[in-house]
C-alpha positions in Angstrom: 32.5 -20.1 20.3 32.7 -16.5 22.4 29.2 -15.4 24.0 29.7 -12.1 23.5 28.5 -12.3 19.9 25.2 -12.6 21.5 25.1 -9.0 23.5 24.0 -6.5 21.9 23.0 -2.4 22.6 19.8 -0.9 21.6 22.1 2.4 21.0 24.6 0.7 19.0 23.3 1.5 15.5 26.7 -0.5 14.2 24.6 -3.8 15.4 22.3 -5.8 13.4 21.0 -6.1 10.4 20.0 -3.1 9.0 16.9 -2.6 6.5 15.3 0.5 5.2 11.2 -0.5 5.4 10.0 2.7 3.8 11.7 6.5 3.9 12.0 7.6 7.4 11.8 4.0 8.3 14.6 2.1 9.2 15.4 -1.3 11.2 17.8 -3.0 13.0 17.5 -6.9 13.2 18.6 -9.3 15.2 17.5 -13.1 14.5 17.7 -16.2 16.4 16.9 -19.4 16.4 12.8 -19.2 17.4 12.6 -15.8 17.6 13.8 -12.5 16.3 14.1 -8.8 17.4 13.7 -5.7 15.1 14.6 -2.4 16.1 12.6 0.0 14.3 13.3 4.4 14.4 10.3 6.0 12.4 11.1 9.7 11.9 8.4 12.8 13.2 5.1 11.9 11.0 7.1 8.9 9.2 4.8 6.0 8.4 5.5 2.9 7.4 3.6 0.6 4.5 0.3 -1.3 5.8 1.3 -4.9 5.2 0.6 -8.7 6.6 2.8 -11.6 7.3 2.4 -15.5 8.6 4.1 -14.7 11.7 3.2 -13.7 15.1 4.4 -10.0 15.9 4.7 -8.3 19.3 5.4 -4.3 19.7 7.0 -2.0 22.5 7.1 1.5 22.1 10.5 2.3 23.3 10.5 6.6 22.9 8.2 8.5 21.5 4.1 8.2 20.5 2.9 6.8 16.8 -0.7 5.3 16.0 -0.7 2.1 15.5 -2.7 0.9 12.6 -3.8 -2.7 13.0 -6.9 -4.6 11.5 -8.4 -1.8 10.4 -8.4 0.3 13.6 -6.3 3.5 14.6 -4.7 2.7 18.1 -2.3 5.3 20.1 0.4 4.1 21.0 3.3 5.7 24.0 6.7 4.5 25.6 5.6 2.0 27.6 2.6 0.1 25.5 2.9 -2.8 24.0 0.5 -5.2 21.9 0.3 -8.3 19.7 0.1 -8.4 16.2 -1.3 -11.8 15.2 0.3 -13.3 12.0 -2.1 -12.4 8.8 -3.7 -9.5 10.4 -2.9 -6.1 8.2 -0.9 -2.9 10.1 1.7 -0.5 9.8 2.9 2.6 12.3 2.5 6.4 11.8 4.9 7.9 14.1 3.8 11.3 16.0 5.8 14.7 15.9 8.5 13.9 17.9 9.0 10.2 15.9 9.3 6.9 17.6 11.4 4.0 18.3 9.6 0.5 18.7 11.0 -3.2 19.2 9.6 -5.5 17.3 9.8 -9.5 18.3 8.4 -12.0 15.4 7.8 -15.8 16.1 9.0 -17.7 14.3 12.0 -15.4 12.7 11.3 -13.8 9.2 12.9 -15.3 6.4 13.1 -11.7 4.4 14.5 -10.3 7.6 17.4 -12.4 7.8 19.5 -10.5 4.9 20.1 -6.6 4.5 17.8 -4.9 2.3 14.5 -2.8 1.8 10.9 -3.4 2.5 9.0 -5.3 4.7 9.3 -8.0 2.3 5.9 -9.2 2.9 2.3 -9.4 0.5 
């Protein structure tokens, strides 16, 4: 088995498992055995749906700015900021006027994200 299958590029939108999470919120998912990466793009002023899941989630703002809504608080984030969301904590994001790109890391991987589709696949 070639190791090339384990190499990816953030700018290559043809890679990963595509999901539309909400209008103006899309992701490309890269599942592994013990962790999962999700490259989320949020359109200018776009917003996800408040949701929670049992998996721990880390996020990194790669581009732009947003408001991270987490556990009832609204926290501004910008390029370079990163955060942890414990499992079970309600959260979402609202992008700034230039939109944003976020790298989410889940552990363990989220079963709902192992297939293409739509929505957050959560409660």
